[in-house]
C-alpha positions, 0 to 999 in steps of 0.5 A, a space after each residue: 367231706 370230699 369239697 373239703 379235700 377236694 379245696 385242700 387240693 386246690 389252693 395250694 395250686 391257685 395260689 402257686 397260679 397266682 403269685 406266678 402272675 404277680 411277679 409277672 405283673 410287677 417285673 411289668 410293671 417297674 420295666 414299663 415306670 423305669 424303662 418309658 422314662 430311660 426311651 425317652 432318655 436315650 431316644 433323640 426323637 421323642 424326647 425333642 418332641 417331648 421337651 418342646 411340650 413342656 410336659 416332660 416332667 410330668 410324663 417321668 413323673 407319672 412313669 416313676 409313680 406307677 413304679 414307687 408303686 411298684 416297688 411301695 407294695 413289694 416291701 410291704 409284701 415282703 416284711 408282711 410276708 416275712 412276720 408271718 415266717 417269722 411267726 409260723 413255729 414261735 408262738 410267743 412272736 405270735 402274740 406280739 403285736 408286730 406280729 400282729 400288725 405285720 399278720 393283719 397286712 398280709 390279709 389286706 388283699 385291697 393295698 395290692 389292689 389300690 398300688 396296680 389301680 393307682 400303678 396302671 392309671 399312672 402308665 396310662 395317664 402318661 401314654 396319653 400325655 405322649 399321645 398328645 405331644 404326637 398326636 399334634 
């Protein structure tokens, strides 16, 4: 009984912490994914060697793919959680296939993990290529 009460008090705090870190991580990922290519556009000392290397398209594609993975997971989470929210007060809606699909999707944390790791892999690959261009 005491453990159950403790769990009820701790769960919201853990979720709030998770939600805050999730927001921060997604913001950094999207900013990095858009900011990387933007930096190459405005900074001549970075743009010229990258263009000369022939790696520009691949680097930009990796940065944008990382950002796209974060936008995709944000969309999925947004819609899944809206359907879960809409079902809170509507028992009839909770019996629909649409609700079941989105509620099931909302409980699949592995999707977030895969897309976060994909974004990180894209960014690390892009940075590695850029590093190779400037380390020559």
